[in-house]
C-alpha positions in Angstrom: 9.6 25.3 -12.1 11.2 24.5 -8.8 7.9 24.1 -7.1 6.6 21.6 -9.7 9.7 19.5 -9.3 9.2 19.6 -5.5 5.6 18.4 -5.9 6.7 15.5 -8.2 9.4 14.5 -5.7 6.8 14.6 -2.8 4.4 12.5 -4.9 7.0 10.0 -5.8 8.1 9.7 -2.1 4.4 9.2 -1.1 4.0 6.5 -3.8 7.1 4.7 -2.5 5.9 4.7 1.1 2.4 3.6 0.3 3.6 0.8 -1.9 6.0 -0.3 0.8 3.2 -0.3 3.4 1.1 -2.4 1.1 3.9 -5.0 0.5 4.7 -5.2 4.2 1.0 -5.8 5.1 0.6 -8.4 2.2 3.7 -10.4 3.2 3.1 -10.3 6.9 -0.5 -11.4 6.6 0.3 -14.2 4.3 3.1 -15.4 6.5 1.0 -15.0 9.7 -2.0 -16.8 8.3 0.3 -19.3 6.6 1.5 -20.5 10.0 -2.0 -21.7 10.8 -2.7 -23.2 7.3 0.5 -25.4 7.5 2.3 -23.6 4.7 -0.4 -23.6 2.1 0.4 -20.2 0.5 -2.8 -19.9 -1.6 -5.0 -20.8 1.3 -3.2 -18.2 3.4 -3.4 -15.5 0.7 -7.2 -16.1 0.3 -7.8 -16.1 4.1 -5.9 -12.8 4.5 -7.3 -11.2 1.4 -9.8 -8.9 3.1 -7.0 -7.3 5.1 -4.5 -6.7 2.3 -7.2 -5.8 -0.3 -8.5 -3.2 2.2 -5.0 -1.9 2.7 -4.4 -1.7 -1.0 -7.6 0.3 -1.6 -6.8 2.6 1.3 -3.3 3.2 0.0 -4.7 4.1 -3.4 -7.3 6.5 -1.9 -4.6 8.1 0.3 -2.4 8.6 -2.8 -5.1 10.4 -4.7 -6.1 12.5 -1.7 -2.5 13.5 -1.2 -2.1 14.2 -4.9 -5.2 16.5 -4.8 -3.9 18.2 -1.6 -0.5 18.8 -3.3 -2.1 20.2 -6.5 -4.2 22.7 -4.5 -1.3 25.0 -3.6 
């Protein structure tokens, strides 16, 4: 039972870090692009969408790859 609890803790930690990375990328890109769009948040979000959508997809893929890797052992 100890090993299963350890795997759950590792998965939760990975989920926390990947979500944190996604939020940091999202906010930083909207702010950075927002500087050039004169504060128009929607225009900044749409202009930076390819970057944060790609980051979100990669975070999800990384989570499931890590989940598969943890469940192997």
